[in-house]
VOVO-359374 format. One record per residue: x, y, z of N, C-alpha, C, CB in turn. Coordinates in steps of 0.001 Angstrom, whole numbers, plus 500000, padded with zeros to 6 digits. Glycine has a CB too. Layout:
! VOVO-359374
XYZXYZXYZXYZ...
! end
This chain:
! VOVO-359374
185253911471783498185306912924783605185801913303784990183919913558783324186775914195785080187360914618786351186592915795786929188837914987786170186294915675788224185586916783788860186514917975789057184996916344790204185973919210788938186789920386789226187203920394790673186039921669788886188268921113790941188752921227792314187676921824793195190029922078792377187545921260794392186561921771795332185233921088795237186374923212795132185006920270794159183715919609793997183795918130794362183218919766792564184987917655794677185111916260795060184499916044796429186578915819795051183793914914796569183237914569797864184331914085798784182149913513797725183997913856800033184993913371800970185484911989800556184422913334802389186773911785800640187354910505800238186927909409801201188890910595800178186637908247800664186266907114801506187501906578802208185589906002800674187348906122803440188513905556804138189042904352803376188149905153805588190333904226803313190937903088802627190681901826803440192461903308802410190250900717802780190007899478803525191227899008804303189566898388802580192420899194803733193628898748804433193818899504805747194860898933803539193566900824805703193711901622806928192678901205807970193571903126806616191460900951807511190413900510808438190764899152809038189050900438807721191290898254808212191679896935808714192779897060809764192149896035807557193750897954809510194822898156810481194269898706811795195885899107809913193322899656811699192703900195812906191939899100813650191762901363812554191235898252812890190509897164813517191432896214814253189717896411812487192609895928813676193574895048814338194038895664815654194783894775813418194289896972815648194724897643816883193645897566817960195078899115816599192388897841817569191297897763818542191091896338819042190003898290817928191235895367818147191092893967818545192192893576819517191118893048817316193422894042819257194528893745820160194281894367821533195855894254819573193767895611821533193481896258822811192397895511823570193064897711822594191353895089822873190279894349823522190779893013824060189124894124822548191683892382823332192240891106823796193059891299825064193108890467822702193875892363825093194681892652826289193772892905827486195605893875826049192685893651827281191754893928828371191057892658828852190718894954827928190757891759827920190129890492828298191076889642829134189690889716827050192354889594828725193317888780829449193642889374830823194590888629828631193672890700830903193985891339832182192777891418833102194534892729831948191580891326832529190328891340833309190277892564834227190193890040834149190580893761833648190637894976834464189520895954834146191964895658834277189104896051832881188136897078832510187169896491831491188847898346831941186058895948831967185097895288831089184450896279830131184025894583831912184198897510830614183557898499829744184461898862828564183200899764830544185747899091828856186687899407827774186807898227826807188079899771828351186788897009827352186840895826826492185625895779825585186926894542827332184434896099826137183198896106825345183299897085824187181994896462826227183722898321824489183758899334823428184882899076822420183925900722824039186010898580822899187102898270821966186700897126821037188394897901822740186045896103821592185602894988820763184545895414819766185069893871821628183571896219820245182517896680819340183097897571818242181430897440820124184028898446818613184647899318817621185458898545816604185523900333818297186179897529817076186963896708816151186045895975815180187835895700816925184949895407815703184015894693814828183419895599813775182908894067815641182993896809814199182415897747813244183438898180812200181863898967813970184681898354812623185736898762811691186006897670810665187027899101812452186086896414811121186303895300810191185158895197809187186449893975810962183917895335809671182772895226808769182756896362807750181470895222809567183126897576808191183173898704807267184258898492806219183417900016808028185412897985806642186487897700805688186041896642804682187760897232806426185249895656805141184760894622804234183812895212803196184057893510805019182917896084803640181963896700802717182675897559801678180947897547803489183760898215802081184466899124801185185509898421800312185132900204801990185620897085800438186580896343799617185916895981798296187085895060800354186320896611797180185664896359795889186147895058795255185915897524794929185359894581794319185753893414793544185114892141794056187246893270793553185232891090793228184638889807793604185537888640793217183270889645792949186841888914792997187732887817792633188172887074793889188960888341791852188988886043793699189381885186794814190157885961795875190218884021794309191010886885795446191804887640796421190916888481797322192815888536795708189928889155796725189029890000797518188152889149798431188151890865796596187693888012797933186879887127798768187671886629799972186367885938797946188937886293799763189767885854800886189982886986801888191120885335800380190162888214801388190308889367802278189047889581803093190636890631801478187893889491802442186639889672803169186447888591804220185461889671802203186862887366803894186744886290804880187593886598806114187169884941804262188814887086805899189668887437807047189060888581807856191082887826806569188471889541807168187822890649807883186631890147808688187367891742806893185901889185808149184774888616808890185252887854810119183955887691807987186357887146809985186920886461811154187298887478812220188155885615810757187940888568811787188277889620812744187044890209813398189062890716812063185987890427812596184748890953813155184134889967814144183752891270812037184204888662813836183659887663814751184415887627816065183686886295814109185750887669816013186539887687817244186266888945818064188028887591816919186135890070817343185857891333818039184502891276818730185899892518817054183499890756818015182169890645818613182186889705819805181154890161817578182972888643819726183066887710820849183639888393822089183929886502820467184668889219821901185255889957823022184278890997823568186561890638822589183511891643822647182528892621823104181447891944823954181890893342821901180999890784823530179992890049824322180585889657825669179494888779823558181868889251825668182516888902826931182560890108827878183940888376826673182887891301827317182906892501828150181528892832828704183435893678827357180489892704827864179134892974828319178700891967829374178165892954827143179080890734829218178749889691830185179388889985831547179209888317829666180619890518831494181258890881832758180595892101833382182745891148832545180157893060832558179484894247833091178190893887833816179189895233831967177488892889833334176237892468833988176498891518835140175305891805832980177816891362835464178218890483836566177703889064836352177705891031837904177643888695835055177256887341834653175891886941835212178310886342835110175010887931835286173674887663835855172566887867834826173421888568837066172928888117833560171922888333832509172156887329831389171980889799831959171566886134831502171796885099830478171416885539829072171021883858830826170483886538828987170072886966827649171232887567826861168939887977827749172253888032827556173423888581826869174072887514825987174446889127827890173987886271826442174622885198825676173949884962824334174612883918826476172698885462824167172044885342822863172800886109821779170605885847822947173640887078822211174439887821821238175506886946820594175091889021821902175725885755821150176677884840820524176137884282819209177013883694821478174808884376819013174234883865817765174763884633816561172705883947817806174709885994816559175303886700815406176809886485815295175016888192815504177471886233816446178899885927816374179118884638815572179503885791817801178301883622815869178402882367815114178092882583813645177458881315815693177137883472813350176807883762811956177990884419811236175568884670811880178699885281811958179875885907811349180929884864810995180473886958812294181197883935811912182186882897811631181727881982810499182461882074812888180417881670810478179894880821809402180036881511808052178421880466809660179707882807808021179853883561806780181311883630806341179291884970806947182218883764807301183647883789806970184087882454806368184486884108808226183597881350806936183953880038806393183436879878804975183403878921807279182197880330804724181646880248803377182434881116802399180179880664803381182865882295802876183654883170802007185004882544801669183862884535802672185627881888802660186889881211802394186699880074801389187489880673803697185597879354801539185320878267800600185102878799799188184095877472801053184378879898799077184131880487797767185425881026797160183087881605797873186284881603798007187571882100797506188423880957796965188333882843798619188423879830797685189171878673797200188597878170795881189159877551798245187272878183795772186635877757794524186997878695793377185111877697794693186998879989793654187349880963792619188790880786792165187133882389793131189684880503793114191084880271792735191210879032791862191967880124793986190468877975792211190530876754791415189973876982790013189762875627792109188862877723789936188278878027788625189264878832787776186947878807788789189906879811788406190877880622787667192060879771787204191374881791788537192505878838788052193620877978787675193248877075786496194061877130788872192046876485786558191603875615785474191420876416784192190294874901785851190904877639784317190723878480783130192081878806782500189970879787783496193070879075783339194413879371782810195007878139782127195353879855783946194823876955782747195317875727782137194637875460780804195107874548783075193312875664780769192571875431779530193014876383778435191075875578779770193231877647778813193682878628777832195058878260777291193713880031778450195937877823778191197277877437777750197222876212776849198181877163778956196379875229777241196239874025776426195675874353775047195341873006777132194654875210775018194068875577773732195084876288772852192841876464773937195902877149773455196937877833772685197970876867772130197621878872773542198369875883772954199339874906772485198778874070771339199769874002773628197516873643771477196922872830770409196745873645769124195564872261770863196375874923769275196233875769768093197575875947767393195650877135768477198654876087768174199983876235767580200409874939766896201015876638768652200121873804767544200434872521766905199666872380765589200097871343767853198384872740765626197557872608764422198114873462763288196101873008764720198562874669763622199113875561762595200393874975762009199390876963763183201285874474762864202535873907762371202280872641761550203476873597763543201340871828762003201016870609761251200488870959759872199985869756762010199625871970759795199070872358758504200180872843757571197999873454758683201105873645758107202191874141757266203132873010756841202977875226758006203471872118757777204357871010757430203700870072756427204757870237758683202401869825756612201698868897755723201484869500754342200354868501756326201039870748754306200675871348753024201876871859752242199711872476753247202937872205752915204095872779752224205280871810752195204513874086752899205897871608753356207142870834753395206938869401752919207711870828754805205923868725753436205725867327753070205388867177751592204623866714753920204565868063751066204192867977749663205397868224748754203081868978749351206246869183749141207429869456748327208419868300748377208107870739748792208588867690749555209456866522749646208911865370748800209607866084751108207611865193748816207013864139747995207264864397746513205503864038748266207175865663746094207444866001744692208899865720744336207110867478744419209833866067745234211251865777744986211474864273744882212137866372746106210785863505745731210915862056745707210461861493744363210107861429746846209365862026743851208863861575742550209850861911741445207499862209742246210414863121741470211383863516740455212622862628740500211779864978740642213082862320741703214246861458741820213952860057741318214719861404743257212739859578741587212366858258741085212366858243739560210987857848741621211858859332738958211873859416737499213275859477736947211098860619737036214149860223737619215541860316737147216252858983737287216307861399737923215972858255738375216615856955738559216165855959737523216333856413739937214946856138737004214422855203735995215165855313734677212940855451735765215850856434734456216612856590733211217861855722733195217000858048733013218265855239734354219364854279734473220672854817733887218990852976733782220970856032734217222268856591733843223303856032734821222250858175733861224234855229734350225179854591735283226021855589736051226089853654734535226217856770735531227056857753736220226342858403737394227505858821735250225040858544737283224307859237738351223250858367739027223648860469737793223056857155738546221986856322739098222151856041740575221915855026738358223391855688741004223612855358742417223364856567743316225040854836742625223845857746742876223648858953743681222168859325743767224450860122743094221477859168742630220042859499742633219274858542743546219464859444741193219617857259743486218945856282744341219188856594745816219427854859744013220430856949746145220741857294747523219970858536747968222244857519747684219918859564747095219160860783747429217682860481747591219355861856746348217152859611746720215748859263746828215455858547748153215332858387745647216365857657748564216178856955749834216210857933751010217259855876750014217153858897750944217229859890752018215950860719752102218434860811751804215440861136750947214199861905750935213046861062751467213886862406749513213023859777751067211968858897751566212002858757753069212081857539750934213203858633753635213331858555755091212840859843755753214794858280755487213167860979755168212731862251755728211208862397755649213413863411754998210624861902754589209165861958754477208521861143755596208702861436753095209050859926755837208496859094756907208690859748758270209146857707756894209879860333758490210137860998759769209211862186759958211596861452759856208985862936758875208115864097758964206669863671759232208199864926757676206236862581758637204891862085758901204734861666760366204572860905757975205763861037760926205707860666762345205652861906763218206918859803762731206444862915762861206439864156763636205068864824763581207518865120763116204461864868762395203138865460762256202126864699763098202705865475760786202235863364763073201305862554763861201459862825765344201519861074763582202704863020765815202928863300767225202438864689767606204399863161767559202644865646766723202240867017767031200724867179767031202859867981766032200088866685766000198633866806765886198175865779764867198194868264765469197716864605765309197351863559764354196224864006763430196942862291765093196398863749762145195377864148761184194055863434761443195851863867759765194143862182761928192914861423762185192074862069763275193249859988762577192709862770764209191958863403765289191030864481764747192912864001766325191477865215763752190649866266763172189672865721762142191521867324762539190090864686761410189256864231760298188317863097760667190124863799759164188769862166761524187974860964761809187483860871763241188775859750761496188093861588764151187616861571765525188556860850766470186269860935765584188143860811767751189006860320768820189318858832768680188360860580770161188317858008768401188542856558768337189570856209767272187227855822768055189415856762766074190364856485764998191752857008765333189878857101763693191823858170765969193123858739766326193839857862767354192951860167766876193100857304768311193725856427769307194209855129768676192742856120770440193456854590767725193911853387767028195196853663766244192813852867766083195268854827765603196493855195764877197650855394765846196270856477764047197376856017766987198406856214768010198926854866768501197850857038769193198023853923768699198441852599769165199338851921768140197219851720769456199015852047766855199851851437765819201251852041765806199200851603764445201314853370765828202620854036765778203451853706767017202441855560765654202810853770768207203553853487769436203997852033769475202699853811770669203131851123769019203494849714768991204649849441768047202305848880768594204645850070766880205734849878765915207061850401766463205403850580764591206986851512767206208215852130767705208759851429768950207965853593768013207910850699769694208340850134770979208197848623771079207564850762772080207649847989770055207403846542770072206351846150771098208694845793770357205552847100771569204438846791772460203259846264771647204023848040773275202533845343772233201282844892771640200162845723772276201056843336771858199667846708771542198674847642772077197328847345771434199094849124771825196351847026772278195009846708771802194054847814772237194538845324772340193275848307771296192371849430771540190927848964771393192669850604770568190133849249772401188693849022772352188019850386772492188220848019773482187661850955771376187093852304771372185836852297770512188125853355770845184666852414771118183444852442770323183384853695769464182216852365771226182541853652768482182365854818767615181596855883768396181612854437766286182319856904768833181722857961769648181250859104768765182725858476770695180213859840769222179885861084768523181078862043768602178605861744769131181215862897767589182305863863767606182182864754768823182313864704766322183256864825769592183303865660770784183909867013770417184120864971771918183792867999771307184470869269771052185959869041770811184262870240772231186555869755769855187972869524769518188895869585770724188428870537768499188673870532771637189547870640772805189442869409773690189207871889773612188228868869773842188043867669774664188729866470774020186541867378774871188558866303772703189207865186772020190725865296772133188785865139770539191256866496771949192710866675772026193229866384773429193095868100771612192484866798774455192927866580775834192941865100776171192024867331776814191881864370775806191843862927776072192958862222775300190461862334775686193168862622774064194230862026773243195591862216773903194236862645771830195876863419774403197178863693775012197371862864776281197316865190775332196315862651777047196439861837778256196789860401777896195136861879779076196086859830776907196391858462776477197793858393775882195349857967775448198167859397775117199505859426774522200580859409775608199670860672773628200399860187776655201380860218777739201412858889778482201066861358778713200237858272778687200198856977779370200911855904778559198752856557779634200716855892777233201397854914776385202901855177776344200817854944774964203286856447776327204711856775776331205379856276777606204915858288776187204713856455778750205255855962780009205326854445780028204418856457781172204293853792779468204304852332779428205457851824778561202963851799778896205699852487777436206758852050776534208143852286777120206636852764775206208319853387777853209652853764778316210012853184779680209759855253778370209011853024780568209350852774781967208713851529782580208962853945782769207765850893781909207020849826782585207594848439782341205588849851782143208333848236781261208783846906780914207643846000780486209506846298782070206555846595780011205375845817779631205538845217778250204123846685779675204725844179778008204675843575776676203362843898775971204858842057776772202291844030776743200982844356776162200351845508776928200045843121776176199574846285776195198828847404776784197426847375776199199535848792776508196432847524777057195034847596776626194513849007776852194158846558777387193926849571775812193303850899775888191815850718775625193948851913774857190996851226776548189552851043776412188841852351776701189043849932777354187872852690775853186971853819776069185589853252776334186962854801774841184959853732777410183634853247777765182753854420778146183707852225778915181497854312777782180499855289778177179629854685779268179643855736776966179573855371780417178712854950781517177726856080781793179547854594782800176587856036781139175620857115781325176185858428780837175214857231782789176335859367781756176854860686781420178343860813781728176083861751782167179027859669781868180458859690782174181222858913781114180732859101783578182342859478780710183248858810779774184449858319780562183689859767778609184751857031780417185885856421781117186917855954780097185419855234782008188159856301780356189272855873779512190243855122780407189971857094778795190572853886780022191442853038780835192626852596779983190665851802781395193831852781780518195057852294779888195707851342780887196034853482779486195750850050780555196267849032781479197403848266780808195136848055781924198546848148781513199674847390780974200021846242781910200902848305780765200881845334781435201291844187782245202743844321782681201094842881781467203181845555782928204567845808783316204824845555784780204941847211782987205886846169785301206328845894786668205689846815787695207823846014786755204648847568787334203947848373788325204340849819788281204191847839789689203669850595789157203809852054789115204982852573789919202558852696789611205606851722790755206648852222791653207799852828790867207163851099792557208101854079791159209218854754790516208994855117789071210407853917790608207796854891788560207573855106787134206940856456786852206701854008786572205830856726787510205133857980787255205631859022788233203600857806787369206382859975787746206855861114788532206467862368787779208406861053788781206515863550788454206197864777787717206998864911786435206442865982788588208248864422786431209047864493785224208534863588784124210461864150785533207760862587784498207211861668783510205823862068783057207178860274784066205322863204783474204087863716782914202835863477783718203900863148781616202930862872784926201713862605785695201020863903786080202039861788786952201797864906786454201189866189786817200429866781785642202258867175787299201033866742784458200353867257783271199097866468782944201290867237782084199144865143783135197968864315782865196824864692783801198310862819783017197142864879785072196091865243786032195551866644785762196626865158787466196413867540785360195945868879785020194993868837783827197132869798784719195319868019782835194437867886781677193092867294782095195096867008780593193127866310783008191873865724783486191030866767784213192155864531784413191670867606785008190947868662785723190309869647784755191887869403786675190977869912783630190411870839782654189090870320782099191399871079781514188922868991782076187670868399781602186684868183782742187945867076780899187053868606783958186177868400785103186180866973785593184785868801784759187249866209785278187300864808785644188411864497786620187459863971784427188665863197786788189703862732787701190565861705786986189086862131788994191825861615787406192752860640786855193417859918788011193807861314785929193406858587787972194039857785789009195019856818788369192986857024789844196107856538789090197110855579788664197232854543789765198487856269788365196932853287789459196954852227790457197728851029789937195529851816790843198308850278790870198959849018790532197903847929790577200147848700791504197704847282789457196661846268789322197324844943788952195594846685788248197579844097789981198286842856789712199725843165789331197585842052788598200209842589788241201600842819787854201805844137787112202081841683786995200752844783786706200897845971785869200346847219786511200225845756784560200106848221785669199632849528786110198408849916785297200744850599785974197458850546785980196240851006785323196113852512785486194996850290785898195972853184784376195672854622784364194198854750783984196615855424783350193433855380784877191991855475784663191565856951784671191218854670785754190957857359783588190450858717783439188925858680783416191008859382782149188306859474784286186852859591784298186505861071784134186236858999785623185699861357783125185295862745782871183803862764782564186118863374781690183125863876782902181734864016782454181683863954780934181112865350782967180697863268780419180601863086778971180482864448778288179390862184778606181478864836777484181404866146776820180252866182775824182731866467776103179668867361775654178606867526774662179173867313773269177953868925774774178397866712772355178894866528770985179264867853770344177849865818770130180200867793769429180625869010768728179480869525767871181883868743767855179382870850767773178304871464766992178469871211765507178247872958767252179699871088765061179962870881763632181215870048763509180112872239762863181362869308762406182578868509762216183803869387762218182510867718760915184865868833762773186134869592762805186670869730761390187193868892763723187414870791761170188027871033759871189073869972759596188653872438759809189080869427758417190027868381758069191160868948757255189340867261757309192262868193757249193433868572756456193491867688755235194744868460757280193665868282754085193774867485752858195172866948752712193396868313751623
! end
């Protein structure tokens, strides 16, 4: 509701204007300190600057990372101003009143509070970044799931029906059309296999229906068949994890296997999932030529680390003997509240 004209209270000073005034007073106090000409003016300029910075901080609304960083800078300005004011007062007493130095205690408190505010602002920025990454990841997985469902339930089923019809027509052994029908049936069969591989890459059905361990074993089979790698998986039967957590861990292992197949020159890869108390560890180790020149942002290492951060974990890539080890450590996710929806 808008107040009628004449009933509005006095407008509050804008924090930006107050901050600018505080900077001017702080600059004046600094000049007086360096020139050592007027201790009283330095005292009042410093005190005025400190009060102005503190007032601007109080009038700065909000609690997001940007506002917290602004408040931290204002606190630093207030601390510097208070330090100059104490210096001016110390000069006024001709440096004969040691009790004046006790005023440095609140100055230290101002700087400490500013440091804590900067730390909190950095934490808020990191939380916001992880939240944005998680939201983007969830959106991508939801889109993959939708496309997989449509491809599986519509396109793949219709291709399978066409394949059956062609097989029936070829069984009639019409010499005029038998060769063409057989060729068409083979083409459809190839497309069905290609579509199944695409569906598995986009969103493996085993991940939704059977869980992470089964999905990783299926991933190892497909990757091994496509690259001639000998991939061995040691994955205990885990409780069903939240779908987003399972998808994130799966994508990290998928990227590690893709890098091993394309860039490592390895012959064997070992994938292991281990539970250590409240921590889940995933290790992908190959016997290739090492990590040098292999993992670059273009090869997905940045994305892998971002996914690990979304789970509150860490990802390291180390050269272990002749090969490379990718190690993911994340806090053990809580079991899923209900089984994930399966695709028929």
